[in-house]
C-alpha positions in Angstrom: 2.7 10.0 -2.7 0.9 11.6 -5.6 1.3 14.8 -7.4 -1.7 15.1 -9.7 -1.8 17.0 -12.8 -2.8 20.7 -12.2 -5.2 20.6 -15.3 -8.2 18.5 -15.5 -8.7 16.2 -18.6 -10.3 17.8 -21.5 -13.9 17.7 -22.1 -13.8 18.1 -26.0 -10.5 16.9 -26.6 -7.8 13.9 -26.2 -5.8 14.6 -23.1 -2.2 13.5 -22.8 -1.1 12.7 -19.2 2.5 12.8 -18.7 3.8 10.7 -15.5 6.8 10.0 -13.8 6.4 6.9 -11.6 9.3 6.4 -8.9 9.6 3.0 -7.1 11.9 1.6 -4.7 13.7 -1.5 -5.4 12.7 -3.8 -2.2 15.9 -6.2 -2.6 18.4 -3.4 -2.6 19.0 -0.3 -0.5 19.0 3.1 -2.2 18.1 1.9 -5.2 14.9 3.4 -7.1 13.5 3.1 -10.7 11.9 6.1 -12.5 9.6 5.4 -15.5 8.5 8.1 -17.6 5.3 7.6 -19.8 2.3 8.9 -21.3 -1.5 8.0 -21.0 -3.8 9.4 -23.3 -7.4 9.8 -22.2 -9.9 10.1 -25.0 -12.4 12.7 -25.1 -15.1 11.8 -22.8 -18.3 10.3 -24.6 -21.8 11.3 -22.7 -24.0 8.6 -22.2 -27.6 9.9 -21.8 -31.0 8.3 -21.1 -31.8 8.2 -24.7 -28.8 6.2 -25.2 -29.8 3.7 -22.5 -33.2 3.5 -23.9 -32.1 2.3 -27.5 -29.6 0.3 -25.9 -32.3 -1.4 -23.2 -34.9 -2.0 -26.1 -32.7 -3.4 -28.8 -34.7 -6.7 -29.5 -37.1 -6.0 -26.8 -40.9 -6.1 -27.7 -42.5 -6.3 -24.5 -44.5 -3.3 -23.3 -42.9 -3.4 -19.6 -39.4 -3.1 -21.0 -40.9 0.0 -23.0 -42.2 1.5 -20.1 -39.2 1.0 -17.9 -37.2 2.6 -20.6 -39.3 5.5 -20.5 -39.0 5.7 -16.6 -35.2 6.0 -17.2 -35.7 8.7 -19.8 -38.0 10.8 -17.3 -35.0 10.9 -14.9 -32.0 12.2 -16.7 -30.4 13.4 -13.5 -29.9 9.9 -12.4 -28.7 8.8 -15.7 -26.1 11.1 -17.4 -22.5 9.6 -17.3 -19.4 10.3 -19.0 -17.4 7.5 -20.5 -13.8 8.0 -20.6 -11.1 5.5 -22.5 -7.8 5.8 -22.0 -4.6 3.9 -23.3 -1.3 3.3 -22.0 1.4 3.8 -24.6 4.1 1.3 -23.3 6.4 1.9 -26.2 7.0 5.7 -24.9 7.7 4.9 -21.6 11.6 5.6 -20.3 12.9 3.7 -17.1 15.9 4.0 -15.6 17.8 3.0 -12.2 18.9 5.5 -10.0 21.0 4.4 -6.8 19.6 7.0 -4.4 16.6 6.6 -1.9 12.9 6.9 -2.7 13.0 10.3 -1.3 16.0 12.0 -3.1 15.0 10.3 -6.4 11.3 11.8 -6.1 12.6 15.2 -5.2 14.8 15.5 -8.1 12.1 14.1 -10.6 9.3 16.4 -8.7 12.0 19.3 -9.6 12.4 18.2 -13.4 8.3 17.7 -13.7 8.6 21.6 -12.4 10.8 22.8 -14.7 8.8 21.7 -17.8 5.8 23.6 -16.7 3.3 21.4 -18.0 -0.2 21.0 -16.6 -0.6 17.5 -17.5 2.0 16.1 -15.7 2.0 13.9 -12.7 4.8 12.3 -10.2 3.3 9.3 -8.4 5.5 6.5 -6.1 4.4 2.8 -5.9 5.2 -0.4 -5.5 7.5 -1.9 -8.1 5.3 -5.3 -8.7 1.9 -3.1 -8.4 3.1 -0.4 -10.7 0.5 -0.8 -13.5 -2.1 -0.9 -11.0 -0.7 2.1 -9.5 -1.2 3.6 -12.8 -4.7 2.6 -13.4 -5.9 4.0 -10.1 -4.2 7.3 -10.6 -6.2 7.4 -13.8 -9.4 6.6 -12.3 -8.5 9.3 -9.7 -7.8 11.9 -12.2 -11.3 10.9 -14.1 -13.0 11.4 -11.1 -11.6 14.5 -10.3 -12.2 15.9 -13.9 -15.6 14.6 -14.2 -17.4 17.5 -12.4 -15.7 20.2 -14.4 -16.4 18.0 -18.0 -20.2 18.0 -16.8 -20.3 21.8 -16.1 -18.7 22.3 -19.7 -21.4 20.1 -21.4 -24.1 21.8 -19.3 -22.6 25.4 -20.5 -23.0 24.2 -24.2 -26.2 22.9 -23.8 -25.5 19.2 -24.3 -27.0 18.2 -21.1 
């Protein structure tokens, strides 16, 4: 189960996504672990055809390379991407065990998160051994769901 943040990642600033990750101990009955933390998603950077053209032509002197780079520049709709950076701040993670079922713990965590009324809070469940992969996959999903709105923000400011 994933309850994503209500807000999308910011286009022109750093977003801090607060998460609660609830996992179940597979070796014990009615034992769950709650991990709280923050993932910082840095401001997305627009990668344009002009950027790729400079990147592609660094050290190239062949006319065919110049023609290829020029062709890329003439199809900007195909080559505008946003690059996101994100860091996991493990030093800010709090972890604790709860002697209740996963469902009970998740219900309490969701209530606690809802009470904070933070649009950048998410609740997740996952497998304890794969918890970091779970967080990374979650952030990839958040980035993908934010990208369309971020691109619209950039268009709105004439940056695309």
